[in-house]
N, C-alpha and C positions, 0 to 999 in steps of 0.2 A: 447382594454379592452372590455369584454363582459358584459352582464347584466343578473343577476339571478332574477327570478320573482317568488314570492310566491302567489299562487292563492287559495282562499277558495273553496274547492270542494263542499261545501254545497250550495253556491250561484253563483260560477263562478267569483266572484269579485276579483280583484287584491288587495292583502294585502299590499305588499311592494316590492320594487326592490332594488337591490344592484349592485354596480360595482364589477367586479371580480378583483383579484389580477394580477398584471403584472408578467412576468417571473422574473423581478428583485425583486419584493416584495416576491415572492415565495422563491427565493434563500435566501433572507434576513431571512425569517421565518425558513428555514432549518438551516441556520447558527446560529440563536438564540437558536433553539432547541438543536443543537449539543453542544453549549457552556453551556446551562443549564444542559445537561446530564453530562458533564465533572465534574461539581461540585456536582451534585445530586448523582452520582454513589458512591461518597465517604461519603455521609451523613449517619448518623446512622439510625437504624431501627425506633427508636422512633420518629424522625423527619419525616420520610417517612409516618408513620401511622398517625401522627398528621394532615397532610394535608387531609387525608381521613375523619377524624372526622370533620374537617372544611367543607369539601365538603358535607358531610351528613347533617350538620346543615344548610347550605345554601339551600340545596334542600328542606329541610323541611320548612324553613322560606318562601320560594318562591313557594311552591307547587301549589297554586291556579293559580298564574300567568304563571308558566311553563306549567301546564296542559292546561290552556286556549290557550296557544300558539300552543301546539300540536293539540288541537281540531280545531283551525282555519286553521292551515297549512295543515293537512292531514286528517281531518275529524274524528278523534278518538272520540268516545262517551266520554263525560266528566267524567263519573264515572270511566271508564277504564284509562283515561289520569291521573287522580289523583292517581289511583292504580299504574300506571307506575312510577310516581315520588316517591311514597312511597317505591316501590321496589328498585329503584336506591339508595335512602337514606339508606335503610336497607343493601344493598350489600356493599356500601362504609363503613358502620360501621362493617360489617362482616370482610372485609379485614383489617380494622384498628385493629381488635382484633386478627385475625388469621395469618396475613402476616409473623410475626416473627417466628411463629411456622412452617409455610409451607416452609420458606426459611432457616431454621436453618441448620447448617452444620451436615452432617451425618457421624459419626465416623465409620470407617471400620477397623476391626481387620485384620492385615496382617503381613508379615515378617518385614515391615517397623517399624522404631521407632514410627512414627505416620503416619496415612493416613486418609484422609477424603474426602468427596464429598461436594462441596459448590455450591451455586446457585447465580451466579453473573449476573448483568444486561448486556443486549446486546448493548443498545445504543438508537438511535432514531427509533421509530417504526411508520410506516405509517399505518393509519387505513382508509379504504374506507367503509363507512357505508350507510345503506339504510334508507328510509323514514318511514317504517311501525311502528317501535318503536324508534322514533327519539332521545329519551334520554336513554332508557334502552340499546340499542345496543352499545351506546358510553360508558356509565358508566361501563357496565359489562366487557369491555375490558380495559378501561383507568385506572380504580381504581387499579386492580392488577398489570398492567404494571408499573404505577408510583410507587406503593408500592415496586416493585422489583428493583427500581432504574433507570428505563428508562424514556425517554421523548417521547411525543406523538405528531404526526401531524395528524390532522383530515381532510379528504376530505369527506364531508357529501353530501347527495343527495341534488341537487339544490332546490327542491321544499320545503325543510324544512330548508332553510338558517337561518331563524329567530331562530329556535331551536338550530342550530349549533353555532350561535353566543351567544345564551343565556347560553348554557352549557360551552362554553369557559369562559364566565364571571363568572360562578360559580367557575370554577377551578382557574381562576386568582385571584378572591377575596379570595378564600381559601388559595392559595399560599402566597398572601400578608400577611394574618393574622398569618402565621407561619414562615414568613421570608424565604420562598422558592422562587426559580425563577419562574416568571409567564410563561416563555417560555417552561416550562415543558409540557404545553398544548397549542397547536396552531392550530386554524382553518384556513384552506386555502380555499379561494373562487375561484373556478376554472371554467373558461368558459366551457360551456357544449360541445362546438365543439372541445375543446382541452383536454378533460379528458383523452383519451387514451395516447396522447403524453406526457402530464404532469405526469400522473401516472407512465409511463415507465421511464421517466426522473428521477423522484424521487426515484424509486426503484434502478436505476443504480447509483444514487449519493452515493459516498463512505461514506458520513456522515449518511446515512440511513441504519440501520442494518437489518431490517426485515419489513414485511408487513402482515396485516391481512385484510380480506374482508368478509363482510356479504352481500350477494346479489345474483344475478342471476348466473346460470351456465355459461352463455356466459362471464359475467364479471370475474367469477372465473377462467375460462380457460385463459383469457387474462392476469390476474395478476399472475397466477401460471407460465405461460410461461415466463413472464418478470423476475419473481423472480428466476426461474430455470436458466435462462441465466445469471443472475447476481450472482448465487450461494448464494442466501439469503433465510433465513427461511420465510415460509409463513404459515398462518393458514387461512383456508377457511371454512366458514359456508354458504352453498349454499341452493338450493331449497329442497323441500320435497314433497312427495305424501304419507303421513303417513297412514298406514292401521289402522282401528279401528275394531277389530274382536270381534264379539258377538257369543259365543257358545250357544248351545241349553239349557244349564242349568243356563244361566246368569239371574241376576235380571234385568228384562227389564225396570222397572221404573228408576232404577239407571243408567243403560246403556244409555237409551234414553236421560236422563238429561245430562249425561256426553257428549254424542254425540253433542247435541246442544251447550253446553258450549265450546267444543273444536273447532267445525267447524265455529262458528259464532262470536267468540271473535275477536275484532279488525276488525269487518265487514268482517271476513274471510280472512284477509290479514296477514297471519302468516305462516312462513315456517314450524313450528312444529304442525300446526293444523291438526287434522284428516281430510282426504279428501276422502279416499275410505272406505266405511262402508261395511265390509264383514260379512254377517249374515247367520247363520245356516238356512237351508231351512225350518225346522219345525217351527221356530219362526219368520221367515222373515216377514210374513204379519203383525203380531202384532207389531213387532219392527218398521216396516216402518210406520204403522198407527200412533203410538205414536210420532215418529220423525216428520212426516209430520204435524200433528196437532200442535206440539210445534213450528215448524218453521213458520207455517202460522200465529201463534199468536204473533210472534216477532214484537216489535214496531220499525218501521223504521221512521227516520226523522232527525230533526235538532240535530246534535251531542252535541250542547251546552245544550240541554234539558236533565236534569238528568233522565227522564223516557225513553229516547231513548236507545234501545238495539243494533240497527244496524244503523250505519251512512252511509255516502257516501263512495265510494272508493276514493282513494287519487287523481286520475286524470281521465279525460274523456277517455284517451286512454286505461286505465285499464278496463273500462266498455266495450269498443268496443272489446277488446281482449277476455274478458270473454264471451261476447255475442256470438262471433264467435265460441268459444270452445263448448258452449252449443248447438248451432245450428248444428254444425258438428256431435255431439254425438246423437242428436235427429234424424238427417238424417240417422244415422247408427242403429237406433232402440231404443234408450233410451226414456223413458216415463217421461214427466213432471208431477209431482204430486202437486206441488205448486210453484209459482213464474215462473221463466223461462226467464226473460228478464229485460231490463232496465226499471226503473220507469219513468213514464211520468213527465214532468216538468223540472225545473232547477235543477242543481246539478248532481254530478257524482254517481247517485244511481243505484244499481242493486238489484232486488227483491231477498230476501232469497229464495233459490231454493232447491228442492229435486228431484233428478232423480232416477227412478227405472229402472229395466231391463238392467242395465249396464253390459257390458261384456268386457273382457280384450282388445279387439281390438279398443275400442272407445277412443277418445281423452281425455275424463274426467278420464279415467283409466290410460292412458299412460303419460299424461302431467300434470304439476302442475296447479291446479285451484286456482289462487290467488284471491279469492273473495268468496262471500257467496253462494257456491254451494256444496251440499252433493250428492255423488254418491253411490247408494246402489247396492251391488253385492251379489248374493246368492251362498252359499257353501253347498255341499251335505254332507260333514262330516269334521272332524278336519283336516285330511290330505289335503283335497281340500282347506280348509280355509287357512292353512299355505302356500300352494302353491300359492294361489291367492295373499296373503299378500306379499310374497317375490318376486312376479313377477313384479319387478319394477327396473328402473335404479337408483332410489334414495335409501337412507338408513339413514334417520334422526331419526325418532322415530317410535314406534309401541305401540299400546294399545290392550290388550286382556282381555275380560270380561267372567268370569265363576264363578260359585259357588264353584268350586274346584281350588284353586290357583295352585296346582301342575299340573293340567290339562292345565291351562292357560299357565304356564311356559313351558310345553312340546310343546305347539303350538308356543309360543313366541321364544323359542330357535331356531326354524327353520326359523325365520324371521331375515334377516340381517338389523341391525339398530344400531345407536349410543346409543339409549335409549330404554328400554322396561318397560312399565308400566302395571301392572296388576290391574284390577278393579279401575283404576284411569286415569285421563286425562294427557297426556304428557305435562310437563311444565318444564321450566328452573328454577333452584334453585341454589343459590350461593354455597350451601353446597355440590353440586354434579357436576361432570364434564359434559359439554354439547358439543356435536358436532356430526358429521355424518360420514358415510361411502359411498362408491360408488360415485355417482354423487352429493351427498349431501356435499362433501367436505372432509377435513382432518384436524387433529389437534383438540385441545379441549380448550374451554373457561370455566371459573368458577372453583371453588374449588381449591384443591392443584395442580391438573394437569394443570389448566388454568394459574395460576400465574407462573408456571415453564416453560410455553411454550416460553416465551421471556426472558429466562435466559441462560447463558452459564453454563452448568452442568460440573463443573471443578473438576478434580481429583488432589489432592495434596498428595505427598509422601515424607516423610523425612527418609532418610536412617538410618539404625541402626548403 
């Protein structure tokens, strides 16, 4: 048995440790989840949505405690942590209201006496989730999956084990309140040295029907490989290097405000954050000045302080990786306008940073910068801006800013991405499907498309 340790990234202090589950305990969890699915798959839609109402109510009742847990385990500023819990509750209520509509049979006119398409549950779905949004990443998958009639196994990031157990408690209490099986949601505590072996073993288990992962490209490749070998459905939401394109007629005040909000939310630790700021040459100096002034003014500190805007990164190794990325880019010619390195003292802090004179060959252009670093690249015209924005192995989101929405759309259509936002910051919303292309993954979460990902789309035909 291994040990999972939660460390406060603000102080470096150990919060708590947990023993991991043995192979036998993991097998027991899978068996319980499979048995729960066998009964849940036959439950009516009203019962399935009732559990989501109960989940939403418990999230709202416990919002302060859950938010404080996220703040202590991964350093999320407290105002953002509260907003994350509220978003989870809203999304659970959204699916409670919409699941029946999204999963309703679709009648098809054909030569048959009757024919229709139905959306039936797949079974037990394994979810491998990251630390950066420890509650949102789980709820946005689990709520629609359970509403569709599936059961869920969660393998969360070890650094947020407290959050993983807390969200399990939310679902268990909700299930009990509506007389549903608690094993519809099971958290597995997996030894860090055994994650690859255990994940592959779970994917290969005939009682597990599908897998979803939000995380790194490396982890996505490993999970997709295992799922492919087992001929099982997978949904992958991986990294991103989202472009934020500012054309020469854009409202610079709004664009700069949006740039700061997008890049420095969650201390820059977000896959859908804007990372490459591609700015028209004629307005680049003014935009960069506004961006740099705003970034330099961000309040960095204790994430439990409501005034803090940027907290620590989740772990010290994240700081080291980001520092190395910036140093390599500076060596290649990038210019530091503010920030540029780790903050002195205790805690996993990296200064909010703006880099100018960035070119496509540099690491901050090519690789995902998972932290508070903004890279500014100049474009000579719209064609050049579109080319720079699309010059990436990733394809998660893109944002284009212009006084003329049609002009912005013209540029945006030449950027490969799962989402395109015009004069707005890219964000996930339960009403719209979310996911990427290229190395950012495949499949969709949220909305109608998301709830159907883990269903068997079944055709029924009754002969005339």
